[in-house]
C-alpha positions in Angstrom: -0.1 -0.3 0.2 2.7 2.4 0.9 4.0 2.7 -3.0 0.4 3.7 -3.9 0.4 6.2 -0.9 3.3 7.6 -2.1 2.0 7.9 -5.6 -1.2 9.7 -4.5 0.4 12.2 -2.3 3.3 13.1 -4.7 0.4 13.9 -7.3 -1.6 16.1 -5.1 1.8 18.2 -3.9 2.8 18.3 -7.6 -0.8 19.3 -8.8 -0.9 22.3 -6.3 2.8 23.1 -7.0 2.1 23.6 -10.6 -1.1 25.5 -10.1 -2.3 27.5 -7.4 0.8 27.0 -5.1 -1.1 27.8 -2.0 1.1 27.5 1.1 -1.8 26.1 3.1 -3.1 23.6 1.2 0.9 22.5 0.2 1.5 21.9 3.9 -1.8 20.0 4.6 -0.6 17.7 1.9 2.9 17.4 3.0 1.9 16.7 6.8 -0.7 14.3 6.0 1.8 12.5 3.1 4.6 12.2 6.2 2.0 10.9 8.9 0.3 8.3 6.6 3.5 7.0 5.1 5.0 6.7 8.3 2.3 5.0 9.8 2.3 2.6 6.7 6.1 2.2 7.4 5.4 0.9 10.9 2.8 -1.3 10.0 4.9 -2.5 6.7 7.9 -3.3 9.4 5.6 -5.0 11.7 4.1 -7.1 9.1 7.3 -7.9 7.9 8.6 -9.2 11.1 5.1 -11.2 11.8 5.6 -12.4 8.1 8.9 -13.9 8.8 8.3 -15.4 12.0 5.0 -17.0 10.4 7.5 -18.6 7.5 9.9 -19.8 10.1 7.0 -21.6 12.0 5.8 -22.5 8.8 8.9 -24.5 8.3 9.4 -26.0 11.4 5.3 -27.2 10.9 6.4 -28.8 7.5 9.6 -30.6 9.3 7.1 -31.6 12.2 4.6 -33.0 9.4 7.3 -34.8 7.8 8.5 -36.4 11.1 5.2 -37.3 12.2 4.0 -39.5 9.2 7.4 -41.4 9.7 6.6 -41.9 13.2 3.0 -43.2 12.3 3.9 -44.9 9.4 3.7 -48.9 9.1 7.6 -50.1 9.8 7.0 -52.2 6.3 6.9 -48.6 4.8 9.5 -47.3 6.8 11.8 -50.1 5.7 11.0 -49.6 1.7 13.9 -48.1 -0.3 11.5 -46.3 -2.4 9.7 -44.5 0.8 13.4 -43.3 1.7 14.0 -42.1 -2.1 10.7 -40.5 -2.1 11.3 -38.6 1.3 14.9 -37.8 -0.2 13.6 -36.7 -3.5 11.1 -34.0 -1.4 14.2 -32.9 0.3 16.1 -32.4 -2.5 13.5 -30.4 -4.4 13.5 -28.2 -1.3 17.2 -27.8 -0.9 18.0 -26.6 -4.6 14.7 -24.4 -5.2 12.2 -24.6 -2.3 10.1 -26.3 -4.6 7.2 -28.1 -2.6 5.6 -26.5 0.5 8.7 -24.1 0.9 7.3 -22.0 -1.8 3.8 -21.9 -0.7 4.0 -18.9 2.0 5.9 -16.9 -0.8 2.8 -17.5 -3.6 0.6 -16.6 -0.7 2.3 -13.6 0.1 2.4 -12.5 -3.5 -1.4 -13.3 -4.3 -2.4 -11.0 -1.1 0.0 -8.4 -2.2 -0.7 -8.9 -5.8 -4.5 -8.4 -5.5 -4.0 -5.4 -3.0 -2.0 -4.0 -5.6 -4.8 -4.5 -8.1 -7.6 -3.0 -6.3 -5.4 0.0 -5.3 -4.3 0.7 -8.8 -7.7 0.6 -10.1 -8.7 3.2 -7.7 -5.9 5.5 -8.3 -6.4 5.2 -12.1 -10.1 5.3 -12.2 -9.7 9.1 -13.0 -7.6 8.7 -16.0 -10.6 7.2 -17.7 -13.5 9.2 -16.2 -11.4 12.6 -17.1 -12.7 13.9 -20.2 -10.6 15.8 -22.5 -12.5 19.3 -23.4 -14.0 20.1 -26.6 -11.8 22.8 -27.6 -8.9 20.1 -27.5 -10.1 19.1 -31.3 -9.0 15.6 -32.5 -7.8 14.6 -29.1 -11.4 14.4 -27.8 -11.2 11.1 -29.6 -9.8 9.8 -26.2 -12.8 10.1 -24.5 -14.3 7.2 -26.5 -15.0 4.2 -24.2 -13.1 2.3 -27.1 -10.2 3.6 -25.4 -11.1 2.2 -22.1 -11.7 -1.3 -23.9 -8.2 -0.9 -25.6 -6.4 -0.2 -22.2 -8.1 -3.2 -20.5 -7.0 -5.5 -23.4 -3.6 -4.0 -23.3 -3.2 -4.6 -19.6 -4.6 -7.9 -19.2 -3.4 -9.2 -22.5 -0.1 -8.1 -22.4 0.4 -9.0 -18.9 -1.3 -12.6 -19.3 1.0 -13.3 -22.5 4.1 -12.1 -20.1 3.0 -14.3 -17.4 2.8 -17.2 -20.0 6.4 -16.8 -21.1 7.5 -16.7 -17.5 5.6 -19.9 -17.2 7.3 -21.3 -19.8 10.8 -20.5 -18.4 9.6 -21.8 -15.1 8.8 -25.3 -16.6 12.0 -25.9 -17.8 13.1 -26.4 -13.9 10.6 -29.3 -13.9 12.9 -31.0 -16.4 15.9 -30.4 -14.3 14.8 -32.3 -11.4 17.0 -35.3 -12.0 20.0 -33.3 -12.7 19.6 -30.9 -9.8 18.8 -33.7 -7.4 21.8 -35.9 -8.3 23.6 -32.5 -8.1 22.2 -31.6 -4.7 22.9 -35.2 -3.5 26.6 -35.1 -4.3 27.3 -31.9 -2.9 25.1 -32.6 0.5 27.3 -35.7 0.6 30.7 -34.9 -0.2 30.6 -31.2 0.8 30.0 -32.0 4.4 32.4 -35.0 4.9 35.3 -33.0 5.8 32.9 -31.7 9.2 32.6 -35.2 10.3 35.0 -36.1 13.0 34.6 -39.5 12.7 35.6 -39.8 9.2 39.3 -37.9 9.7 41.1 -40.8 10.4 40.1 -42.8 7.1 40.4 -39.5 5.1 44.0 -39.1 6.3 45.1 -42.3 6.3 43.9 -43.4 2.7 43.8 -39.7 0.9 40.1 -39.8 0.5 40.0 -36.2 -0.2 41.2 -37.0 -3.5 37.8 -38.6 -4.3 36.0 -35.9 -2.9 37.9 -33.1 -4.6 37.2 -35.0 -7.8 33.6 -34.7 -7.2 33.3 -31.1 -5.7 36.2 -29.6 -8.6 34.0 -31.8 -11.1 31.0 -30.6 -13.5 28.6 -28.3 -11.3 24.6 -29.1 -12.0 24.3 -25.6 -11.2 27.3 -23.8 -12.4 27.4 -21.4 -15.5 28.8 -24.2 -18.1 26.0 -26.7 -17.0 22.8 -27.6 -18.5 20.7 -25.2 -16.3 23.6 -22.6 -17.1 23.2 -23.2 -20.8 19.3 -23.2 -20.4 19.3 -19.9 -18.7 21.5 -18.5 -21.3 19.2 -20.0 -24.0 15.7 -20.6 -24.3 14.8 -20.5 -20.8 16.5 -17.0 -20.4 14.8 -15.8 -23.7 11.3 -16.7 -22.2 12.1 -15.1 -19.4 13.5 -12.3 -20.7 10.6 -11.7 -23.3 8.1 -11.6 -20.5 9.8 -8.7 -19.0 10.2 -7.1 -21.9 6.8 -7.1 -23.1 5.5 -6.1 -19.7 7.1 -2.8 -20.4 4.7 -2.3 -23.4 2.1 -1.8 -20.8 4.2 0.8 -19.2 4.7 2.4 -22.4 1.1 2.5 -23.7 0.0 4.1 -20.3 2.5 6.7 -20.7 1.3 7.8 -24.0 -2.3 7.6 -23.4 -2.0 9.7 -20.2 0.3 12.5 -21.8 -2.1 12.6 -24.5 -4.8 13.3 -22.4 -3.3 15.8 -20.0 -1.8 17.4 -23.2 -5.6 17.7 -24.3 -6.6 19.3 -20.8 -8.0 16.2 -19.1 -6.2 16.7 -16.0 -2.9 18.5 -14.5 0.6 17.5 -14.2 0.1 15.9 -10.9 -2.7 13.9 -12.0 0.2 12.5 -15.0 2.5 11.5 -11.9 -0.5 9.4 -10.3 -1.9 7.8 -13.4 1.6 6.7 -14.8 2.4 5.5 -11.3 -0.9 3.6 -10.8 -0.9 2.2 -14.0 2.7 1.0 -14.0 2.3 -0.6 -10.5 -0.9 -2.1 -11.6 0.6 -3.6 -14.7 3.3 -5.1 -12.3 0.8 -6.5 -9.8 -1.1 -8.1 -12.8 2.0 -9.8 -14.2 3.0 -10.6 -10.4 -0.4 -12.6 -10.2 0.2 -14.3 -13.4 3.7 -15.2 -12.4 2.6 -16.8 -9.3 0.0 -18.8 -11.1 2.8 -20.0 -13.4 4.9 -20.6 -10.6 2.1 -22.5 -8.6 1.5 -24.4 -11.6 4.9 -25.6 -12.0 5.1 -26.2 -8.1 2.3 -28.6 -8.3 4.6 -31.3 -9.9 6.9 -30.9 -6.8 4.0 -30.8 -4.1 2.5 -33.9 -5.9 5.4 -36.0 -4.6 5.0 -34.6 -1.2 1.4 -35.6 -1.0 2.2 -38.9 -2.3 4.4 -39.6 0.8 2.2 -37.9 3.0 -0.8 -40.0 1.6 1.0 -43.6 2.0 -1.8 -45.5 3.6 -1.3 -47.8 6.9 -2.2 -51.1 5.6 -1.1 -53.0 8.8 -4.3 -53.7 10.8 -3.7 -52.4 14.2 -6.1 -54.7 16.3 -8.4 -53.8 18.8 -7.9 -56.7 21.6 -6.0 -55.5 24.5 -2.9 -57.5 25.6 -3.5 -59.1 28.8 -1.2 -58.0 31.7 -0.2 -61.4 33.4 1.6 -60.7 36.7 3.1 -64.5 35.9 4.3 -63.6 32.8 2.7 -66.4 30.7 2.4 -65.4 27.6 2.9 -68.2 24.8 3.8 -67.1 21.6 3.6 -69.7 18.4 4.7 -69.4 14.7 2.6 -72.0 13.2 3.3 -72.4 9.2 4.8 -69.0 8.6 6.1 -68.0 5.5 7.3 -64.2 4.7 9.0 -62.4 1.5 10.1 -59.0 1.5 8.0 -56.2 -0.9 9.4 -56.5 -4.1 11.5 -59.8 -3.6 10.7 -62.9 -5.2 12.8 -65.1 -2.6 11.1 -66.2 0.6 13.0 -65.0 3.6 11.1 -67.6 5.8 9.4 -70.9 4.8 6.9 -72.8 6.8 8.4 -72.0 10.0 6.9 -73.5 12.9 7.9 -73.0 16.5 6.5 -72.6 20.3 8.7 -70.5 22.7 8.7 -71.9 26.1 7.7 -69.4 28.6 10.6 -68.6 30.9 13.3 -70.0 28.8 16.1 -68.9 26.9 16.3 -69.7 23.3 19.3 -69.2 21.1 18.8 -68.4 17.5 22.1 -69.1 15.4 22.7 -69.3 11.5 24.6 -68.1 8.4 24.0 -64.1 7.3 20.9 -64.5 5.3 19.4 -67.4 6.8 16.4 -65.4 8.1 17.3 -64.9 11.7 16.5 -61.2 12.1 13.4 -61.8 9.7 11.9 -63.9 12.1 12.5 -61.4 14.8 11.2 -58.6 12.8 8.1 -61.0 12.5 7.7 -61.7 16.3 7.7 -58.1 17.2 5.2 -57.5 14.5 7.2 -54.9 12.6 5.9 -57.0 9.4 3.1 -59.4 9.0 3.8 -62.4 7.4 2.0 -63.4 4.0 1.4 -67.1 5.1 0.5 -68.9 8.3 0.2 -67.2 11.8 1.7 -66.3 14.9 -0.5 -66.9 17.9 -0.2 -65.4 21.4 -1.8 -67.5 23.8 -3.6 -68.9 20.9 -4.7 -65.5 19.2 -3.4 -64.3 15.9 -1.4 -61.3 17.2 -3.0 -59.4 14.4 -6.3 -59.0 16.5 -4.0 -57.3 19.4 -4.2 -53.6 19.7 -1.0 -53.0 17.9 0.9 -51.0 20.8 0.0 -53.7 23.6 1.4 -56.1 21.6 4.8 -54.4 21.2 4.9 -53.8 24.7 5.7 -57.4 25.7 8.6 -57.3 24.1 12.0 -55.7 24.9 14.8 -55.7 21.8 18.3 -55.0 21.7 19.1 -54.7 17.7 22.3 -55.1 16.6 22.0 -51.5 14.9 20.5 -50.1 18.1 20.9 -46.4 18.2 21.0 -43.8 21.0 20.1 -40.2 21.3 22.0 -37.1 22.1 20.3 -36.6 25.8 20.9 -37.4 29.2 22.1 -40.9 30.2 18.8 -41.7 32.1 16.3 -40.3 29.3 18.3 -42.8 27.2 17.7 -45.7 29.2 14.0 -44.8 30.0 13.2 -43.6 26.7 11.2 -40.7 28.3 11.7 -37.3 29.6 10.6 -38.8 33.2 11.8 -41.9 34.8 12.4 -44.2 38.0 16.1 -43.0 38.8 16.5 -46.2 41.4 15.0 -48.3 38.4 17.2 -46.9 35.6 20.4 -47.3 37.7 19.5 -50.9 38.8 19.2 -51.5 35.2 22.4 -50.0 34.2 24.3 -52.0 37.2 22.7 -55.2 35.7 24.2 -54.5 32.3 27.7 -54.1 33.4 27.7 -50.2 33.2 27.9 -49.5 36.9 31.5 -48.8 37.3 31.2 -46.2 34.4 27.9 -44.8 35.6 30.1 -43.8 39.1 32.8 -41.8 36.9 30.2 -39.9 35.0 30.2 -36.2 35.9 26.8 -35.9 36.5 25.4 -39.4 37.0 22.0 -40.1 35.2 21.9 -36.5 34.2 25.2 -36.6 32.1 24.7 -35.8 28.5 25.9 -38.3 26.1 27.3 -36.5 23.1 28.1 -33.7 22.2 25.4 -32.5 19.7 24.2 -29.9 22.3 26.6 -29.0 24.7 30.4 -29.4 24.9 29.9 -31.0 28.4 28.5 -34.0 26.3 29.9 -37.4 27.2 31.5 -39.6 24.4 30.9 -43.2 25.1 32.5 -46.3 23.5 31.1 -49.0 21.2 30.9 -51.2 24.2 29.4 -48.8 26.7 26.7 -47.8 24.3 25.7 -51.5 23.9 25.6 -52.1 27.7 23.3 -48.8 27.7 20.8 -50.5 25.1 20.9 -53.5 27.3 19.9 -51.6 30.3 17.1 -49.9 27.9 15.8 -53.1 27.2 16.0 -54.2 30.9 14.4 -51.2 32.2 11.3 -51.6 30.0 10.8 -54.8 31.8 8.8 -56.7 29.2 8.1 -60.3 29.2 9.9 -61.0 26.3 13.7 -59.8 25.9 15.5 -60.2 22.6 19.2 -60.1 22.2 20.6 -59.4 18.6 24.4 -59.7 18.9 24.1 -58.0 22.5 28.1 -58.4 23.1 29.2 -57.9 19.7 31.1 -54.7 20.8 32.3 -55.6 24.2 35.8 -57.1 25.2 35.8 -60.5 26.4 36.0 -59.6 30.1 32.7 -57.3 30.0 31.1 -60.2 27.8 32.0 -62.8 30.5 30.4 -60.2 33.0 27.4 -60.3 31.1 27.0 -63.9 30.8 27.9 -64.9 34.1 24.5 -62.5 35.3 22.5 -63.4 32.4 20.0 -65.6 34.4 19.9 -62.9 37.0 19.4 -60.0 34.5 16.5 -61.8 32.6 14.8 -63.1 35.6 11.4 -64.8 34.7 11.4 -63.3 31.2 11.6 -65.4 27.9 15.0 -64.4 26.3 15.9 -64.8 23.0 19.1 -64.5 22.0 20.6 -64.0 18.4 24.3 -64.9 18.1 27.0 -65.4 15.3 29.2 -66.6 18.0 28.3 -70.2 19.1 30.1 -70.6 21.9 28.3 -67.6 23.6 24.9 -69.6 23.1 25.6 -72.5 25.3 24.2 -70.9 28.6 20.7 -71.2 26.6 18.1 -73.9 27.2 17.5 -74.5 23.5 19.4 -73.7 20.2 17.3 -73.3 16.8 19.4 -73.3 13.6 18.3 -71.3 10.9 19.2 -71.9 7.1 17.9 -70.6 4.0 14.7 -69.2 5.7 13.8 -72.6 7.6 14.4 -73.8 11.1 16.6 -77.2 10.4 17.5 -78.2 13.9 16.4 -77.5 17.3 17.6 -78.8 20.6 20.2 -78.3 23.3 24.2 -77.5 22.8 24.7 -81.2 23.6 22.2 -82.6 21.4 22.8 -80.8 18.4 26.6 -81.4 18.1 25.7 -85.1 18.6 24.3 -84.8 15.0 27.3 -84.5 12.7 25.7 -84.5 9.8 23.7 -81.5 11.1 24.4 -77.7 10.1 24.9 -76.8 13.8 27.8 -79.4 14.1 29.1 -77.8 10.7 29.1 -74.1 12.0 30.4 -75.3 15.6 33.6 -76.8 13.8 33.9 -74.2 11.2 34.5 -71.7 14.3 36.3 -73.8 16.3 39.6 -73.2 15.0 39.0 -69.4 16.7 38.8 -70.6 20.3 39.8 -73.5 22.4 37.4 -75.4 24.4 39.4 -74.5 27.3 39.0 -70.3 26.4 35.4 -71.0 26.0 34.7 -73.1 29.2 36.5 -69.9 31.3 34.4 -67.4 29.4 31.3 -69.1 30.2 32.0 -70.0 33.7 29.6 -68.3 35.8 30.7 -66.0 38.3 30.6 -67.4 42.0 
């Protein structure tokens, strides 16, 4: 609004200066001009700050929306590569040109500004068409004809529409550049920040990996002057954009000629020329801006479509309605009954006709070569996936009938690729901002983390890692694994599942965990996945997986008696790496 106020008051002041030059009138216009433009400037500053705040808030809400979608999505969809590719594509579109939701606030602002500008321009320019040229002007009276009003409307709307069309054509090239720009953004996002990742510096120094990084960063830049985008900017894309701007200037030229001719004919004074030309120019600019927004929104639709494709991914997994019985005796019996499963887009069965019952309160070890189906078995047990064939039963009822969150509540799992977060130690163990400090401490002690806990500067309140504070504590892989085990113990679920729980521990720490294992798991049903067969002997039963099937099941001693069995083969393949005596010492319970 401020530009139009400036045009209006400037016109009034010029008219008075070119006419009667009345001081009292001039002062009134000048004072009104200062007050109005000052008020508008204050409002402009206020609304600008408000706009910036809302845009920042919109960005935060957008990211929160994506996070909530990921949190609420079925694990089967989260685990799909195409889901991550789609999310990465959305992020790349936003990074290289703010395509998608990032442009919507800009379009909204431009639309509001454009509409207000068009309305204000129409109000200020009305006098241009209502002021008549006097009869004494002779042939210039033809300017009073309604045909000139129609011609002016055609010029304003037609030329602006053509300019907007050319701008849209120019913008459409960006859609064709999506793949190139996305790859370029991925290259830069990956290699451009490797030098800031402290954990990579050892390998970079030792193997001179900076040569690889330089080759990418110094290679062809998809956004550079000589890139395809650069060539198009100098070529057809730039030509269309330039023509759009050039053609829009025709409106200004036409309005100048029309206004000056009417003023020459005596329709109005010199001050009105300033008002009408300024208003017409601004009006044309706002019409062009609205058409530009229309073209941009049309192009942006292609990018927002990907966002809605992501947000509209349905939750196909049945959530169930039965409440999982809260049993104080922890008598939860789980049975796999002819279960078969294959991953999406895979032709091979990860598991085939697997049948097994969990013996309540016992320790089960699951062993097998890589790719034999061990982790898939656990994912199905925890209902991260549903099988395509067969049933998994909890106390005789198909687990799909139980409330999803209730069912997951009976499992504590330490996955091989577990993750801790950069938060205080106690919050990591409890998975909550509030927790029972005494229970957390006991879980850490049971997991073998007691001595380290005593040395921590702020105990359970010690921040892990340095992402948020310089006082954060960096922990080793073995320490992190103990914290992950403590996290599973704190949950105190009837089933505890440990996937390679001691892989990052030294032999002494490993022996400490095993010696206390029965004490740690108490009356829970424990499932233990391991590649290290010597560490499975403390279990009541061992299930041997091979090519998606359970090929053997029994105790360590019984399985070793079958010299043609898979367990015997695996045991003796590993025997060269440890002596019987070493294994015996490792597994001897502490007195």
